[in-house]
C-alpha positions in Angstrom: 215.8 96.9 104.4 218.5 97.7 107.0 220.6 95.3 108.9 221.0 95.1 112.7 223.0 92.5 114.6 221.6 91.1 117.8 223.6 89.2 120.4 221.6 87.7 123.2 219.1 85.0 124.2 217.1 83.5 121.4 214.0 83.5 123.6 214.3 87.3 124.0 214.8 87.8 120.3 212.0 85.5 119.3 209.6 87.1 121.8 210.4 90.6 120.5 211.7 91.6 124.0 214.5 93.7 122.6 215.0 97.0 120.8 217.3 97.9 117.9 219.8 100.7 118.5 217.5 103.0 116.4 214.5 102.1 118.6 216.5 102.7 121.7 217.6 106.1 120.4 214.0 106.9 119.5 212.7 105.9 122.9 215.3 108.1 124.6 214.2 111.0 122.4 210.5 110.4 123.1 209.9 109.3 119.5 209.0 105.6 119.4 210.3 103.7 116.3 208.3 100.7 115.0 210.3 97.9 113.3 208.5 95.7 110.8 210.0 92.3 109.9 208.2 90.9 106.8 206.9 87.4 107.0 207.3 86.9 110.7 204.6 86.7 113.3 204.9 86.2 117.1 201.9 83.8 116.8 204.1 81.5 114.6 207.1 81.4 117.1 207.5 77.9 118.6 208.7 77.6 122.2 212.5 78.2 122.2 213.3 75.2 124.4 211.5 73.0 122.0 213.4 74.7 119.1 216.7 74.2 120.9 216.0 70.5 121.4 215.1 70.0 117.8 218.4 71.7 116.7 220.4 69.5 119.0 218.7 66.4 117.7 219.4 67.5 114.1 223.1 68.0 114.9 223.4 64.8 117.0 224.9 66.6 120.0 223.8 66.9 123.6 224.4 70.5 124.5 222.5 73.3 126.1 222.9 77.0 127.0 221.2 79.4 129.3 218.6 81.2 127.3 216.4 83.2 129.7 214.0 85.7 128.0 215.2 88.4 130.4 218.9 87.8 129.8 221.1 90.6 128.7 221.5 91.4 125.1 223.7 93.7 122.9 222.8 95.1 119.5 224.2 97.5 117.0 223.6 98.5 113.4 226.4 98.0 110.8 223.8 98.3 108.0 224.4 96.4 104.8 227.3 98.7 103.9 229.2 98.1 107.2 228.6 94.4 107.2 229.2 94.1 103.5 232.6 95.9 103.8 233.7 93.3 106.4 232.6 90.5 104.2 234.4 91.9 101.2 237.5 92.4 103.3 237.4 88.6 104.1 236.6 87.7 100.5 239.6 89.7 99.2 241.8 88.1 101.8 240.7 84.7 100.7 241.1 85.6 97.0 243.5 88.5 96.5 243.7 87.6 92.8 240.1 88.8 92.5 240.5 92.0 94.5 239.7 95.3 92.8 242.5 96.2 90.4 243.8 92.7 90.0 244.4 91.5 86.5 242.4 88.5 85.3 243.6 86.8 82.1 241.2 86.4 79.3 241.4 84.7 75.9 242.8 87.8 74.4 244.7 90.0 76.9 243.4 90.6 80.4 240.9 92.7 82.4 241.0 94.5 85.7 238.6 93.5 88.4 236.3 96.3 89.3 235.3 97.6 92.7 232.0 96.6 94.2 230.0 98.8 96.7 229.9 97.2 100.1 226.1 96.8 100.1 226.4 94.9 96.8 229.0 92.4 98.2 227.2 89.5 96.7 228.2 90.7 93.2 231.9 90.5 93.9 233.8 87.8 92.1 236.0 87.2 95.2 232.9 86.8 97.4 231.3 84.3 95.0 234.6 82.3 94.9 235.1 82.5 98.7 231.5 81.4 99.5 231.7 78.4 97.2 234.9 77.1 98.9 235.7 79.1 102.1 239.0 78.5 103.8 239.6 81.1 106.5 236.2 82.7 107.0 233.4 80.2 106.4 231.2 81.4 109.3 231.6 85.1 108.5 230.9 84.6 104.8 227.9 82.3 105.2 226.2 82.2 108.6 223.2 84.4 109.5 222.8 82.9 112.9 225.6 81.6 115.2 224.8 79.5 118.3 226.9 79.2 121.5 227.6 75.5 121.0 230.8 73.6 120.2 229.6 70.3 118.6 228.2 69.6 115.2 229.4 70.8 111.8 230.9 74.2 111.3 227.9 75.3 109.2 224.5 73.8 109.0 221.0 74.7 107.6 218.3 74.9 110.2 215.0 76.7 110.9 214.7 79.7 113.3 211.9 79.6 115.9 209.7 81.2 113.3 210.5 78.5 110.8 212.7 80.5 108.4 215.5 78.3 107.0 219.0 80.0 107.5 222.6 79.0 107.5 223.9 78.7 111.1 227.3 78.5 112.6 229.1 78.7 116.0 229.7 81.9 118.0 233.3 80.9 118.9 234.2 80.2 115.3 232.8 83.6 114.2 234.8 85.4 116.9 237.9 83.5 115.9 237.4 84.4 112.2 236.9 88.1 112.9 240.0 88.1 115.1 242.0 86.5 112.3 240.7 88.9 109.7 241.7 91.9 111.8 245.1 90.4 112.5 245.7 89.7 108.8 244.3 93.0 107.4 243.4 96.2 109.4 245.3 95.3 112.6 243.0 97.6 114.7 243.7 97.9 118.4 240.8 98.2 120.9 241.4 101.9 120.9 241.3 102.0 117.1 238.1 100.1 117.1 236.4 102.5 119.5 237.7 105.5 117.4 236.3 103.9 114.2 233.0 103.3 115.9 232.7 106.9 117.1 233.9 108.3 113.7 231.2 106.3 111.8 231.2 105.7 108.1 233.1 108.1 105.8 231.8 106.9 102.4 229.0 104.3 102.4 229.7 103.6 98.7 233.3 102.4 99.1 235.1 99.6 101.0 237.7 102.0 102.3 235.0 104.3 103.7 233.1 101.6 105.5 235.4 98.7 106.5 236.9 100.2 109.7 233.5 101.2 110.9 232.0 97.9 109.9 234.5 95.8 111.8 234.2 98.1 114.8 230.5 97.3 114.9 230.4 93.6 114.0 233.3 92.4 116.2 231.9 93.7 119.5 228.6 91.9 118.9 230.5 88.6 118.4 232.6 89.3 121.5 229.5 89.8 123.5 227.9 86.6 122.2 231.1 84.6 122.9 231.6 86.0 126.3 228.1 85.5 127.5 227.3 82.3 125.6 224.4 83.7 123.7 223.3 83.6 120.1 224.5 86.0 117.3 221.8 86.9 114.9 221.6 89.0 111.7 218.3 90.9 111.9 216.8 92.4 108.7 
């Protein structure tokens, strides 16, 4: 199953009033694309205002944000390879001692850490260690939804409007972590980002072939969410 990222009103997302970038391209070409999301039904979606109020009660905060179902949204498709490359980059920055090629001591001698394909990021030793105790990038490494709020814990488990339990975070924190990651690693300028986005992936099976493209797709979605005070959602 592919991965898209949606940045926009939760009400528009929950009401299926948006299209993925593939659907938009298909519509422009006169070839409608139908997206099926297993386990979700529009009949099961609770009113978003009620959902927001429940989330605020859970967090013990008194915040709100404009969430009109006709509000603007932005979406793009990093795929699991692009997103996974960004996550691996963060995990290796957290734990360089577990990056590919690093030597890990064993009882007798040592072994070299192997490379992991971006779409298999969950298998990387650095990712497992970083998720267990994140320091710089907790939101990027763990959150599937980010909300435009400032209060409450950095990460929290909560249901989506369809009742699916996910780990949520804060839009501003996500944007800050992505900015820090770029500053510490790739150091891409806005022009570099656009060039990487236009160039696309060079090798979906390797970190080096996906990470510039991945960051050039993921970061603009977070920028849109932060600038417009809307939610950031991983859709798959």
